[in-house]
C-alpha positions as MATLAB code, in Angstrom:
seq = 'MQEAEKIWMNGALVDWADARVHVLSHGLHYGSSVFEGIRAYATDRGAAVFRLEDHLARLERSAATYYMPVPFPREELRRAVHQVIAANGLGSCYIRPIVLRGYGVMGLFPLEAPVDVAIAAWEWGAYLGEEGLRSGIRAKVASWRRIGNNTIPATAKAGGQYLNSILAKIETHKAGYEEAILLNEQGYVADGSGENIFVVRDGRLVTPPLQSSILEGITRATVMELAADEGLEVVERDIARAELYAADEVFVTGTAAEVCPLNEIDDHPLGPPGPITRRLQDRFFAVTEGRDPRFAHWLDHAPSAAAA';
ca = [
      20.367  149.123   33.645;
      22.911  151.906   33.455;
      26.179  150.424   32.236;
      29.533  151.414   33.658;
      32.951  150.923   32.043;
      34.770  148.199   33.966;
      33.983  144.968   35.820;
      36.421  143.040   37.998;
      36.653  139.390   36.943;
      38.904  136.782   38.526;
      41.536  139.285   39.586;
      41.543  141.841   36.751;
      39.463  144.705   35.421;
      37.832  144.043   32.042;
      35.620  146.163   29.833;
      31.925  145.946   30.705;
      31.060  144.281   27.378;
      33.832  141.699   27.792;
      32.693  140.408   31.196;
      31.403  137.080   29.873;
      30.870  133.518   31.000;
      30.512  130.391   28.864;
      26.986  129.318   27.914;
      27.708  125.923   29.496;
      28.748  127.364   32.851;
      27.367  125.309   35.720;
      25.898  128.366   37.443;
      23.805  129.200   34.381;
      22.234  125.742   34.204;
      21.765  124.924   37.881;
      21.749  128.230   39.721;
      24.983  127.332   41.519;
      26.004  130.876   42.338;
      25.998  133.109   45.393;
      25.983  136.878   45.373;
      25.671  140.053   47.380;
      23.912  143.350   46.908;
      25.936  146.216   48.371;
      25.554  149.982   48.177;
      28.022  152.818   48.258;
      26.786  156.267   49.212;
      28.125  159.699   48.388;
      29.522  161.351   51.522;
      31.562  164.463   52.154;
      34.620  162.176   52.019;
      33.657  160.600   48.705;
      32.067  157.236   48.004;
      31.595  155.074   51.119;
      30.611  151.414   50.911;
      28.077  150.514   53.566;
      28.958  147.535   55.786;
      31.280  146.034   53.197;
      32.966  143.686   55.679;
      29.597  142.228   56.692;
      28.550  141.726   53.089;
      31.782  139.963   52.157;
      31.516  137.760   55.236;
      27.983  136.761   54.222;
      29.186  136.060   50.688;
      31.758  133.658   52.119;
      29.142  131.980   54.332;
      26.769  131.560   51.396;
      29.543  130.051   49.274;
      30.579  127.707   52.082;
      26.994  126.515   52.461;
      27.146  125.299   48.868;
      30.672  123.843   49.206;
      32.014  126.517   46.886;
      35.297  127.939   48.243;
      35.903  131.545   47.222;
      39.279  131.601   45.414;
      40.188  135.095   46.643;
      40.736  136.247   50.247;
      38.291  138.735   51.698;
      40.782  141.606   51.724;
      41.441  141.165   48.008;
      37.705  141.286   47.326;
      37.467  144.438   49.437;
      40.201  146.049   47.364;
      38.459  144.880   44.194;
      35.232  146.625   45.264;
      37.183  149.848   45.777;
      38.931  149.332   42.450;
      35.660  148.932   40.559;
      34.155  152.054   42.131;
      37.252  154.120   41.338;
      37.736  152.747   37.811;
      34.161  153.678   36.940;
      34.272  157.071   38.656;
      31.239  156.218   40.754;
      29.949  157.904   43.877;
      26.592  156.574   44.985;
      26.204  153.153   43.366;
      25.039  149.554   43.661;
      27.685  146.820   43.833;
      27.146  143.201   42.830;
      29.781  140.591   43.711;
      28.984  137.106   42.401;
      30.691  133.763   42.940;
      29.633  131.083   40.483;
      30.570  127.636   39.320;
      31.941  128.100   35.841;
      32.565  126.063   32.704;
      33.939  122.540   32.729;
      31.417  120.269   34.449;
      27.838  119.399   33.571;
      25.481  117.475   35.830;
      24.416  117.798   39.434;
      27.741  116.915   41.057;
      29.549  120.268   40.892;
      32.694  119.995   42.969;
      35.083  119.731   40.031;
      33.725  122.877   38.349;
      35.966  125.956   38.514;
      34.781  128.803   40.734;
      34.692  132.244   39.130;
      34.299  135.603   40.862;
      33.129  138.917   39.425;
      32.319  142.327   40.909;
      30.307  144.954   39.033;
      29.045  148.381   40.079;
      26.664  150.828   38.488;
      24.416  153.768   39.294;
      21.062  152.555   40.577;
      18.526  154.689   42.371;
      15.772  153.605   44.727;
      14.809  150.012   43.898;
      11.143  150.577   44.770;
      11.157  154.142   43.445;
      11.834  157.524   44.988;
       8.103  158.069   45.376;
       7.890  154.703   47.134;
      10.502  155.824   49.665;
       8.534  159.007   50.303;
       4.944  157.789   50.274;
       5.061  154.011   50.503;
       4.156  151.196   48.130;
       1.309  148.714   47.657;
       2.055  145.077   48.458;
       0.215  141.792   48.141;
       0.684  138.443   49.844;
       1.759  136.029   47.125;
       0.321  132.560   46.639;
       3.888  131.230   46.498;
       5.345  130.248   49.875;
       8.875  131.100   50.977;
      11.245  128.172   50.575;
      11.630  126.186   53.776;
      14.858  125.930   55.746;
      14.912  122.177   55.165;
      14.366  122.600   51.426;
      17.066  125.166   50.617;
      19.050  127.094   53.263;
      17.207  130.408   53.381;
      20.085  132.206   55.089;
      22.334  131.708   52.029;
      22.031  134.275   49.254;
      22.198  131.913   46.281;
      21.147  132.538   42.702;
      18.861  129.527   42.252;
      16.901  130.357   45.396;
      15.625  133.576   43.868;
      13.368  131.744   41.433;
      11.032  131.591   44.440;
      11.086  135.371   44.745;
      10.787  135.895   40.992;
       7.551  133.905   40.850;
       6.098  135.957   43.708;
       7.274  139.256   42.194;
       5.770  138.512   38.776;
       2.486  137.297   40.260;
       1.936  140.409   42.354;
       3.152  142.742   39.605;
       0.611  141.277   37.180;
      -2.044  141.864   39.846;
      -1.117  145.567   39.954;
       1.041  145.717   43.097;
       4.589  146.953   43.572;
       5.869  144.236   45.879;
       5.168  140.729   47.108;
       5.056  139.387   50.658;
       5.774  135.693   51.086;
       4.485  133.501   53.897;
       6.563  130.566   55.071;
       5.512  126.915   55.095;
       3.794  127.386   58.457;
       1.731  130.290   57.124;
       3.552  133.054   58.988;
       5.028  136.166   57.386;
       8.558  135.613   56.073;
      10.018  138.154   53.631;
       9.240  140.399   50.739;
      10.492  139.160   47.375;
      13.840  140.811   48.085;
      13.448  142.470   51.485;
      12.951  141.796   55.167;
       9.752  143.061   56.761;
       9.002  145.010   59.931;
       5.674  145.692   61.648;
       5.045  148.503   64.138;
       2.390  147.783   66.770;
       1.813  149.807   69.930;
       5.192  151.503   69.638;
       7.129  148.223   69.313;
       9.041  146.977   66.305;
       8.235  143.361   65.366;
      10.058  141.303   62.724;
      10.107  137.591   61.831;
      12.915  135.530   63.401;
      15.598  133.749   61.386;
      13.839  130.405   61.797;
      10.912  131.796   59.786;
      12.875  131.068   56.565;
      14.125  134.625   56.124;
      17.377  135.955   54.771;
      19.634  137.275   57.533;
      19.528  140.780   56.138;
      22.298  143.276   56.794;
      19.936  146.235   56.447;
      17.578  144.363   58.797;
      20.348  144.123   61.396;
      21.169  147.804   60.863;
      17.591  148.906   61.454;
      17.310  146.737   64.565;
      20.434  148.357   66.019;
      19.256  151.842   65.115;
      15.846  151.130   66.635;
      17.468  150.022   69.883;
      19.553  153.205   69.805;
      16.277  155.130   69.505;
      14.953  153.376   72.606;
      12.456  151.277   70.659;
      11.665  147.751   71.753;
      12.488  145.232   69.013;
      10.788  141.825   69.092;
      11.603  138.874   66.847;
       8.592  136.549   66.642;
       6.211  134.885   64.218;
       3.816  137.323   62.545;
       0.385  136.171   61.371;
      -0.840  137.452   58.017;
      -3.784  139.262   59.580;
      -1.419  141.242   61.810;
      -0.212  143.062   58.719;
      -3.675  144.551   58.225;
      -3.952  145.621   61.869;
      -0.460  147.114   62.073;
       0.165  150.747   62.855;
       3.015  150.792   60.324;
       4.761  148.299   58.038;
       8.028  148.758   56.180;
      10.567  146.628   54.341;
      14.353  146.756   54.399;
      17.111  145.631   52.077;
      20.230  146.877   50.352;
      18.306  147.625   47.165;
      15.048  148.706   48.843;
      16.799  150.540   51.733;
      13.995  151.435   54.203;
      10.708  151.591   52.309;
       7.237  152.012   53.859;
       4.166  150.028   52.804;
       0.940  152.012   52.549;
      -1.359  149.160   51.538;
      -1.352  145.364   51.856;
      -3.934  143.152   50.130;
      -6.099  146.251   49.561;
      -6.067  147.058   53.275;
      -4.912  150.688   53.556;
      -2.224  151.471   56.133;
      -2.122  155.190   55.516;
       0.940  157.363   54.888;
       4.310  156.391   56.368;
       4.153  156.588   60.142;
       6.458  158.327   62.611;
       8.561  155.298   63.574;
       9.150  154.354   59.944;
      10.167  157.926   59.214;
      12.521  158.081   62.217;
      14.284  154.895   61.226;
      14.425  155.862   57.571;
      15.969  159.215   58.466;
      18.466  157.548   60.807;
      19.399  154.998   58.148;
      20.210  157.631   55.542;
      22.071  159.755   58.073;
      24.305  156.756   58.779;
      24.825  155.664   55.163;
      25.567  159.213   54.017;
      28.144  159.772   56.749;
      26.098  162.233   58.797;
      26.109  160.158   61.990;
      29.657  159.816   63.352;
      28.598  157.218   65.932;
      28.228  154.668   63.140;
      31.150  155.761   60.984;
      32.687  152.287   61.455;
      30.054  150.931   59.043;
      31.440  153.040   56.186;
      34.361  151.830   54.083;
      35.604  154.781   52.056;
      36.721  153.972   48.522;
      39.657  155.803   46.929;
      38.966  158.300   44.188;
      39.588  157.478   40.553;
      42.697  159.660   40.652;
      44.062  157.883   43.711;
      43.399  154.482   42.144;
];
């Protein structure tokens, strides 16, 4: 990864190399952490964080799910995000807030462990590659199933939960694919390893519902709103695996992945990115880059390094 200079930790900026946690921190041993992935985009008014309020609200919900109160109010975390961007002189960047149970308690009962908070930011391009954004990527349905809602709460973005995604990602990577698709316990399509999934059939946009053990993605919600603005019908329903092969278009969404087309699933070719995928991808980047004033309320402009 491309290192920056400063990371915000528990209320203060520290040097990148000094942003450390103890080896016996609870979060390291048991995965008791929650986090967010957020992007800032370069606009004609400087760096703008996309849907920061929504991301911080989800961070709080994830922490509350695990009985882990965030020791800083949301507005202070918002200012900290701006501070990190400015201190590192960043424009377009990826932002990672994390809330974790720290050092002081070992064992499965965690409520007496301290709660630490850190926010880092760094330059990070297209998660699935610039060529992937242009031409699409190859995906494979993993043998690993998506964790069930009654096993671990899928709507929380918690560190330990991502072991599920890591297994799927490694499996499909070793098989020569760029991304994994996970089915849920009922055998329906859930998520990619780190993305939500959309299928285009007969001019309609179809995506799995929240009860399909998916993460309640913020980019997913963005694309659904933009699709409605385009006059496209959006349907949330269960998607059978075989529907992926018969789809007119398939794409995935996420903060890291943005809006990325799939051109092949399980060796079934889907062809180049289709017109609806392209329309929504273009709309998404117009919004995030500040070129669509109707959605300017989604952009939280960070101060410059000089102003900070």
